C-alpha positions as CSV (number, residue, x, y, z in Angstrom):
1,M,18.3,16.0,-9.9
2,T,19.0,15.6,-13.6
3,T,15.7,16.2,-15.3
4,D,16.1,14.5,-18.7
5,F,16.1,10.8,-19.1
6,D,15.7,7.9,-21.6
7,V,13.6,6.1,-19.0
8,V,11.9,6.9,-15.7
9,V,11.1,3.8,-13.6
10,V,8.4,4.2,-10.9
11,G,9.0,1.9,-7.9
12,A,12.2,0.4,-6.4
13,G,10.8,-3.0,-5.5
14,S,11.8,-6.2,-7.2
15,A,10.4,-5.1,-10.6
16,G,12.0,-1.7,-10.6
17,L,15.3,-3.0,-9.4
18,G,15.2,-5.9,-11.9
19,I,14.6,-3.7,-14.9
20,G,17.2,-1.2,-13.6
21,Y,19.9,-3.8,-14.1
22,H,18.8,-4.4,-17.7
23,L,18.5,-0.7,-18.5
24,Q,22.0,-0.2,-17.2
25,Q,23.3,-3.0,-19.3
26,A,21.6,-1.4,-22.4
27,G,23.5,1.8,-21.7
28,L,20.3,3.9,-21.2
29,R,20.1,7.0,-19.0
30,F,17.4,6.3,-16.4
31,V,16.3,6.9,-12.8
32,I,14.2,4.9,-10.4
33,I,11.7,6.9,-8.3
34,E,10.6,5.3,-5.0
35,R,8.1,6.8,-2.6
36,G,9.7,5.2,0.4
37,Q,12.8,3.0,0.9
38,I,14.0,0.2,-1.4
39,G,11.5,-2.6,-1.2
40,E,9.0,-0.4,0.5
41,S,6.0,-2.6,0.1
42,W,7.9,-5.6,1.5
43,R,9.3,-3.5,4.2
44,S,6.2,-1.7,5.5
45,Q,3.3,-4.0,4.5
46,R,4.5,-7.4,5.9
47,W,4.3,-8.7,9.4
48,D,7.3,-9.5,11.6
49,S,7.2,-13.3,11.1
50,F,6.5,-13.0,7.4
51,A,8.4,-15.5,5.2
52,V,8.6,-15.5,1.4
53,N,6.6,-18.4,0.0
54,T,9.1,-19.2,-2.8
55,P,12.5,-20.7,-1.9
56,N,15.6,-18.5,-2.0
57,W,16.9,-19.8,-5.4
58,M,13.8,-18.3,-7.0
59,N,14.2,-14.8,-5.4
60,A,17.4,-13.5,-7.0
61,L,17.1,-10.4,-9.2
62,P,18.6,-10.1,-12.6
63,G,22.4,-9.7,-12.3
64,S,22.4,-10.9,-8.7
65,E,22.3,-14.7,-8.8
66,Y,21.6,-16.4,-5.5
67,R,24.8,-18.2,-4.4
68,G,23.7,-19.8,-1.1
69,P,24.1,-20.9,1.5
70,E,20.4,-22.1,1.7
71,P,18.9,-22.3,-1.8
72,D,16.0,-24.4,-0.5
73,G,15.4,-22.1,2.5
74,F,13.0,-19.2,2.7
75,W,14.0,-15.6,3.4
76,R,12.1,-13.7,6.1
77,R,10.9,-10.2,5.3
78,D,14.1,-8.3,6.4
79,E,16.4,-10.8,4.6
80,L,14.6,-10.2,1.3
81,V,14.8,-6.5,1.7
82,E,18.5,-6.8,2.5
83,S,18.9,-8.7,-0.8
84,F,17.3,-5.9,-2.7
85,E,19.6,-3.3,-1.0
86,R,22.6,-5.4,-1.9
87,H,21.5,-5.6,-5.5
88,A,21.0,-1.8,-5.7
89,A,24.4,-1.1,-4.2
90,T,26.3,-3.7,-6.2
91,H,25.0,-2.3,-9.5
92,A,25.0,1.3,-8.3
93,L,21.5,1.8,-9.6
94,P,20.3,5.5,-9.7
95,I,17.5,5.5,-7.2
96,H,15.8,8.6,-5.7
97,L,14.2,7.5,-2.4
98,G,11.4,9.3,-0.4
99,T,10.1,10.7,-3.7
100,T,6.5,10.2,-4.9
101,V,5.4,10.4,-8.5
102,E,2.3,12.7,-8.5
103,R,1.6,12.9,-12.2
104,V,2.7,11.4,-15.5
105,A,1.4,13.1,-18.6
106,A,2.2,13.6,-22.3
107,A,4.7,16.4,-22.8
108,A,4.3,19.1,-25.5
109,E,6.7,17.1,-27.6
110,S,4.7,14.2,-29.0
111,D,7.2,11.5,-28.1
112,R,8.0,12.5,-24.5
113,F,6.4,12.5,-21.1
114,V,6.4,14.8,-18.0
115,V,6.9,13.1,-14.7
116,E,6.1,15.4,-11.7
117,T,7.4,14.4,-8.3
118,I,7.5,15.6,-4.7
119,D,10.0,14.4,-2.1
120,R,9.6,14.0,1.6
121,T,10.8,17.6,2.2
122,G,8.0,18.9,0.0
123,S,10.4,19.8,-2.9
124,R,8.9,19.4,-6.3
125,D,10.5,18.4,-9.5
126,S,9.6,17.8,-13.1
127,L,11.4,15.2,-15.2
128,S,11.3,14.8,-19.0
129,T,11.6,11.2,-20.4
130,R,10.9,9.3,-23.5
131,N,9.8,6.2,-21.6
132,V,8.1,5.4,-18.3
133,V,8.1,2.0,-16.7
134,V,5.3,1.5,-14.1
135,A,6.9,-0.9,-11.7
136,S,4.9,0.0,-8.6
137,G,2.8,-3.2,-8.7
138,L,-0.5,-3.9,-7.1
139,M,0.5,-3.7,-3.4
140,Q,-0.6,-0.1,-3.0
141,S,-4.1,0.3,-1.8
142,P,-5.5,-2.3,0.7
143,K,-9.0,-3.6,-0.3
144,I,-11.4,-3.6,2.7
145,P,-15.1,-4.4,2.0
146,A,-17.8,-2.0,3.0
147,L,-19.0,-4.6,5.5
148,A,-16.2,-3.2,7.7
149,E,-18.5,-0.4,8.7
150,R,-20.9,-2.9,10.4
151,F,-18.4,-4.0,13.0
152,P,-18.8,-2.5,16.5
153,D,-16.5,0.5,17.1
154,S,-15.0,-1.3,20.1
155,I,-13.3,-3.8,17.7
156,R,-10.0,-2.8,16.2
157,Q,-9.9,-3.4,12.5
158,L,-6.8,-3.5,10.4
159,H,-5.7,-4.8,7.0
160,A,-3.0,-7.4,6.6
161,A,-0.7,-4.6,5.4
162,D,-0.9,-3.1,8.9
163,Y,-0.6,-6.2,11.0
164,R,2.8,-6.7,12.6
165,S,2.5,-9.2,15.5
166,P,0.1,-10.6,18.0
167,A,1.6,-8.4,20.7
168,D,0.3,-5.3,19.0
169,L,-3.3,-6.4,19.1
170,P,-5.7,-5.7,22.0
171,E,-6.3,-8.7,24.4
172,G,-9.0,-10.9,23.1
173,A,-10.0,-13.2,20.2
174,V,-9.2,-12.3,16.6
175,V,-11.3,-12.7,13.4
176,V,-9.2,-13.2,10.3
177,I,-11.1,-12.7,7.0
178,G,-9.7,-14.4,4.0
179,S,-7.8,-17.7,3.7
180,G,-5.3,-16.9,1.0
181,Q,-1.6,-17.1,1.7
182,S,-1.6,-14.0,3.9
183,G,-4.7,-15.0,5.9
184,C,-3.3,-18.5,6.6
185,Q,0.1,-17.3,7.6
186,I,-1.4,-14.6,9.9
187,A,-3.9,-17.1,11.4
188,E,-1.0,-19.5,12.2
189,D,1.0,-16.6,13.6
190,L,-1.8,-15.7,15.9
191,V,-2.8,-19.1,17.1
192,G,0.9,-20.0,17.7
193,A,1.0,-17.1,20.1
194,G,-1.9,-18.5,22.0
195,C,-4.7,-16.3,20.5
196,T,-8.2,-17.5,19.9
197,V,-8.6,-17.2,16.1
198,Y,-11.7,-17.4,13.9
199,L,-11.0,-17.7,10.2
200,S,-13.6,-16.7,7.6
201,T,-12.5,-18.8,4.7
202,S,-12.5,-18.3,0.9
203,K,-12.2,-20.4,-2.2
204,V,-8.4,-20.9,-2.4
205,A,-6.4,-23.8,-3.9
206,R,-3.8,-25.7,-1.9
207,L,-0.4,-27.2,-2.8
208,P,1.8,-29.4,-0.7
209,R,5.1,-27.7,0.3
210,R,7.1,-30.7,-0.8
211,Y,6.1,-33.8,-2.7
212,R,8.2,-36.8,-3.8
213,G,11.4,-35.4,-2.6
214,R,11.2,-31.9,-4.0
215,D,9.7,-28.5,-3.3
216,V,6.4,-28.0,-5.1
217,V,7.8,-25.0,-7.1
218,E,10.4,-27.2,-8.7
219,W,7.7,-29.6,-9.9
220,M,5.7,-26.6,-11.2
221,E,8.8,-25.5,-13.2
222,D,9.2,-29.0,-14.7
223,L,5.5,-29.2,-15.6
224,G,5.8,-25.9,-17.4
225,L,3.2,-24.3,-15.1
226,W,5.2,-21.1,-14.4
227,D,5.3,-20.4,-18.1
228,V,1.6,-20.8,-18.8
229,R,0.3,-17.6,-20.5
230,L,-2.9,-15.8,-19.9
231,E,-4.3,-16.7,-23.3
232,N,-3.7,-20.4,-22.5
233,L,-5.9,-20.3,-19.4
234,P,-9.1,-22.3,-19.8
235,D,-11.0,-19.4,-18.2
236,P,-9.5,-15.9,-18.2
237,M,-11.0,-15.3,-14.8
238,M,-8.4,-17.7,-13.4
239,Q,-5.9,-14.8,-13.5
240,F,-7.8,-13.2,-10.5
241,A,-7.7,-16.4,-8.4
242,A,-5.7,-16.2,-5.1
243,Q,-2.3,-17.9,-5.0
244,P,-2.5,-21.5,-3.6
245,Q,-2.2,-21.9,0.1
246,V,1.4,-22.8,1.0
247,S,3.9,-21.3,3.5
248,G,7.6,-20.5,3.7
249,V,7.6,-20.4,7.5
250,G,10.1,-22.9,8.9
251,P,13.5,-24.1,7.6
252,R,12.0,-25.6,4.5
253,G,8.6,-24.1,4.6
254,R,5.5,-26.1,5.3
255,T,2.1,-27.2,3.9
256,V,-0.9,-25.2,5.0
257,S,-4.4,-26.5,5.0
258,L,-7.7,-25.5,6.6
259,Q,-7.9,-28.9,8.4
260,G,-4.4,-28.4,9.6
261,M,-5.2,-25.0,11.1
262,Q,-8.3,-26.4,12.7
263,R,-6.1,-29.0,14.5
264,Q,-3.9,-26.1,15.7
265,G,-7.1,-24.5,17.3
266,V,-8.3,-22.1,14.5
267,R,-12.1,-22.0,14.4
268,L,-13.2,-22.2,10.7
269,M,-16.1,-20.3,9.2
270,G,-17.5,-19.8,5.7
271,R,-17.4,-16.7,3.6
272,L,-18.4,-13.5,5.4
273,L,-21.9,-12.4,4.6
274,D,-22.9,-9.7,7.2
275,V,-22.5,-8.2,10.6
276,T,-25.7,-7.2,12.4
277,D,-26.0,-6.2,16.0
278,A,-22.5,-7.5,16.7
279,I,-23.4,-10.9,15.2
280,L,-21.1,-12.1,12.4
281,T,-22.7,-14.4,9.9
282,T,-21.1,-16.5,7.1
283,D,-22.5,-18.7,4.4
284,D,-22.2,-22.5,4.5
285,S,-19.4,-22.6,1.9
286,L,-16.8,-24.0,4.3
287,V,-17.3,-27.6,3.1
288,A,-16.9,-26.4,-0.5
289,H,-13.7,-24.4,0.3
290,I,-12.2,-27.5,2.0
291,A,-13.1,-29.8,-0.8
292,F,-11.8,-27.4,-3.5
293,A,-8.4,-27.1,-1.8
294,D,-8.2,-30.9,-1.2
295,E,-9.1,-31.7,-4.8
296,F,-6.6,-29.2,-6.2
297,S,-3.8,-30.8,-4.2
298,V,-4.8,-34.3,-5.1
299,R,-5.0,-33.4,-8.8
300,F,-1.6,-31.6,-8.8
301,K,0.1,-34.6,-7.1
302,G,-1.5,-36.8,-9.8
303,D,0.0,-34.6,-12.5
304,V,3.4,-34.9,-10.8
305,D,3.1,-38.7,-10.6
306,A,2.2,-38.9,-14.3
307,Y,5.2,-36.7,-15.2
308,I,7.6,-38.9,-13.1
309,E,6.3,-42.0,-14.8
310,A,6.3,-40.6,-18.3
311,N,9.9,-39.4,-17.9
312,A,11.2,-42.4,-15.9
313,I,12.4,-40.2,-13.1
314,D,13.8,-41.8,-10.0
315,A,11.8,-40.1,-7.3
316,P,10.8,-41.3,-3.8
317,L,7.3,-42.1,-3.1
318,G,4.9,-39.4,-1.9
319,D,5.8,-37.7,1.3
320,D,3.9,-38.5,4.4
321,D,2.4,-35.1,5.0
322,P,-0.5,-35.2,7.5
323,I,-1.4,-31.6,6.8
324,D,-2.1,-32.4,3.2
325,V,-4.4,-35.4,3.9
326,P,-7.9,-34.6,2.6
327,A,-10.3,-33.6,5.3
328,G,-13.0,-35.8,6.7
329,P,-16.6,-34.5,7.2
330,E,-15.9,-33.7,10.8
331,V,-13.8,-30.6,9.8
332,A,-16.6,-28.8,8.1
333,E,-19.1,-30.0,10.7
334,A,-17.1,-28.3,13.4
335,G,-17.3,-25.0,11.4
336,L,-19.4,-22.0,12.3
337,T,-21.8,-19.9,10.4
338,S,-22.6,-17.4,13.2
339,L,-20.4,-15.7,15.8
340,D,-21.5,-13.4,18.6
341,L,-18.5,-11.1,18.6
342,G,-19.2,-9.9,22.2
343,A,-19.7,-13.3,23.7
344,A,-16.6,-14.6,21.8
345,G,-14.5,-11.8,23.2
346,V,-13.5,-10.6,19.8
347,S,-11.3,-7.5,20.0
348,A,-9.7,-7.4,16.5
349,V,-10.5,-8.1,12.9
350,I,-7.7,-8.5,10.3
351,W,-8.8,-8.1,6.7
352,C,-6.7,-10.4,4.4
353,T,-8.6,-9.3,1.4
354,G,-5.8,-8.2,-1.0
355,F,-4.8,-5.0,-2.6
356,T,-5.4,-2.9,-5.7
357,A,-3.2,-0.7,-7.7
358,S,-3.5,3.1,-7.5
359,L,-2.6,4.5,-10.9
360,E,-4.6,7.7,-10.8
361,W,-1.4,9.7,-11.2
362,L,-0.9,8.0,-14.6
363,Q,-2.8,10.6,-16.7
364,L,-2.8,8.7,-20.0
365,P,-5.3,6.3,-21.6
366,V,-3.5,3.1,-20.4
367,T,-5.9,1.8,-17.8
368,D,-9.4,0.3,-18.0
369,D,-12.6,1.4,-16.2
370,L,-11.4,-0.5,-13.1
371,G,-8.0,1.2,-13.1
372,R,-6.2,-1.9,-14.3
373,P,-3.3,-1.6,-16.8
374,I,-4.1,-2.2,-20.5
375,H,-1.2,-3.8,-22.2
376,V,0.2,-6.6,-24.2
377,R,3.1,-8.2,-22.4
378,G,3.7,-5.0,-20.4
379,V,3.6,-2.8,-23.5
380,S,0.8,-0.3,-23.5
381,A,-1.0,1.2,-26.5
382,V,0.6,4.5,-25.7
383,P,4.2,4.3,-27.1
384,G,6.7,4.7,-24.3
385,I,4.5,3.5,-21.4
386,Y,5.2,0.1,-19.9
387,F,4.1,-2.0,-17.0
388,L,6.2,-4.5,-15.0
389,G,5.7,-6.6,-11.9
390,F,2.0,-7.1,-12.3
391,P,0.3,-10.6,-12.1
392,W,-0.1,-12.4,-15.4
393,L,1.8,-9.6,-17.3
394,H,2.9,-12.4,-19.6
395,S,2.8,-15.7,-17.7
396,R,2.0,-17.2,-14.3
397,K,5.4,-16.3,-13.0
398,S,5.1,-12.6,-13.9
399,G,3.5,-11.9,-10.5
400,I,6.5,-13.2,-8.5
401,I,10.2,-12.3,-8.3
402,F,11.1,-15.4,-10.3
403,G,9.4,-13.9,-13.4
404,I,10.9,-10.4,-13.2
405,G,14.0,-11.3,-15.3
406,D,12.2,-12.4,-18.4
407,D,9.6,-9.6,-18.4
408,A,12.2,-6.9,-17.6
409,R,14.5,-8.1,-20.4
410,Y,11.6,-8.0,-22.9
411,I,10.5,-4.5,-21.9
412,T,14.1,-3.3,-22.1
413,E,14.3,-4.6,-25.6
414,A,11.1,-2.8,-26.5
415,I,12.5,0.4,-25.1
416,T,15.8,0.0,-26.9
417,A,14.0,-0.8,-30.2
418,R,11.9,2.4,-29.8
419,A,15.1,4.5,-29.4
420,L,16.4,3.3,-32.7
């Protein structure tokens, strides 16, 4: 491998591939290092029925515009990965697969870095570069609470990253913990296969899949919500909130709601508190979780209605979406706060509790005490170190494929300016 570069990019997911195109256009000498295959996190940390929650027209990488045939459809896992592979091949991006970055540190020369790698054969290499783009994202280390240790050994536990299909689970009921996008899609996957499912819910907003003739993401674009910046949030803690419940499963996706899943047969519970003597207990927050999601959807639709009226847009009336109808009190009343795991025949628990980045290999003062990147729009305080593909890097859309282009272009310009 050539060992001297203008830029080393860590990660060949959407972020790494996206900036690869811009670096190529800028005429920079670079390499993309990937621990597995192209799109490894999407490839190995998603279940078989997984569908992207944004429509196809939003998922094109820079330089690879989506040209149909279903702009309003939703790619499945393998289709998205195939689009990444086509992008890499079309632009002949220099990617080294099966290679893990073990260490990035300052070189003896003050303006360069050493990137130490090891490939799947055990061969080690040391690269010299003036710039490093960390495009590995947050989907690295599954977060599983310490409460996992309290479940009986007879119950199989796995994170959403390791779930593939209902057929892979032992016979019996399943407890899904967390009602974000992953938890809802997995719960629906399981109950659709005839499994008995208990869902420990969390405080997550909800959006209708379609409203007044358009997909919700289109209205979000018109309302300027994708371009909201971190500094404009009423509360900075909102950056850590889960993405609203919505699903790309089906030809045009679908709305997801707790009350809708209950009608499918999912047994709802509050937030997990403890497991003692094979008894799972939750708090009584289910009613608040349902109300929060209902109110968020109603408020959003009100914003869309106001926008339509203010701009004299000819749009049909609100869609008749029974899944999005606010819940009556009977939904929460049917919820549980205690579950005897043995009596319920629970054989598996799936933790849909998110991920965290693993950046210990980045041996530079560019992360905080919690290991999170310190940056301003992806540019760290250490000249030459950049971050890309992280949520709220610059705006709300930074955390999804739709936002890669703008962020990658900005960081490429910063790299180019530094080279002058």
